[in-house]
C-alpha positions, 0 to 999 in steps of 0.5 A, a space after each residue: 400131151 395136153 392136160 385135157 386129153 385122155 391118158 392111156 395110163 391109169 391115174 397117179 395112184 395117190 390121186 386116183 378116185 377109189 372105185 366102189 366095185 372091186 373084183 378079186 381074181 383067183 383060179 376060180 374065176 380065171 377062165 371067165 376073167 377077161 369077160 368079167 373085166 369087160 363087164 365091170 362098170 368103168 373105173 372099177 378095181 381089181 385085186 389080182 391074186 392068182 397065187 396058184 400060178 408060178 411067178 413067171 406065169 403069174 406075171 404074164 397073167 397080171 400083164 394081160 389083166 392089167 392091159 385089159 383093165 387099163 382099156 376099161 379105166 380100172 385100177 389094178 392092185 397086186 396081192 403081194 409085197 409093195 416091192 413086187 407091186 412097184 416092179 410090176 407097175 400095179 396101181 396098188 398093193 393088197 395085203 397085210 403087214 406093209 410098213 408105212 412108207 413102203 407103199 409110197 407111190 402106191 395105194 394100199 389095201 388090206 383085208 380086215 376081219 377084226 379090230 386087231 387087224 384094223 388097228 394094224 392096217 391103220 398103223 401102216 397107212 392103209 387106204 382101203 379096208 376090205 372088211 369081211 365076211 359080211 355074208 357066208 362065203 365059199 372062200 372061208 367055208 364055216 366062218 361065221 359072217 359078221 353081224 350088222 352091229 359088228 360090221 358098223 363097229 369095225 367099219 367105224 375103226 377104219 381110217 380109210 375107205 371100207 369095202 364090204 367083202 364076203 358073199 357080196 353082190 349088188 343086192 346084198 350091198 344095197 341092203 347092208 349099205 350105210 354111211 361108213 361103207 364106200 363099196 363092195 367086192 366079190 369073186 363069184 358075183 362079178 365073174 
């Protein structure tokens, strides 16, 4: 294949441009997920969770999502272990507690809510920090969102790209955007 021809596979993960918009999957958006993936702007990102499925069904759903995502130019991260993400040929792994080096060949994202989690993610070489909750969210009912000053202080601690998560949509992202943030992520607003 010539270098200037389009590649049917995703780019090599560590060379990939990190998307600014991310869709998180779970049982709440599964019925609308294929349509949501098609409607995402090209070259967005997807964090595949689907923890509610047994492993064999989760793998089958992941393969279907990955196939559709590839046609749209999206990156797909698997929430779970880096070993599983490598076996399933994900572009990245999403989760806490990955050891530096375990994610070789994969991009690594982590959910972060406080300075302690950010320091842990920094030590593990995390590429992408999903900082939350920026606004109240159905995913964590009753959890108080971070105020704008907390968000800026925490984002400044991250040694990688920061993505806002938690009650986010395009309008809220525009209101809270600053030089420390790379993009935003959602479940409902993108489904």
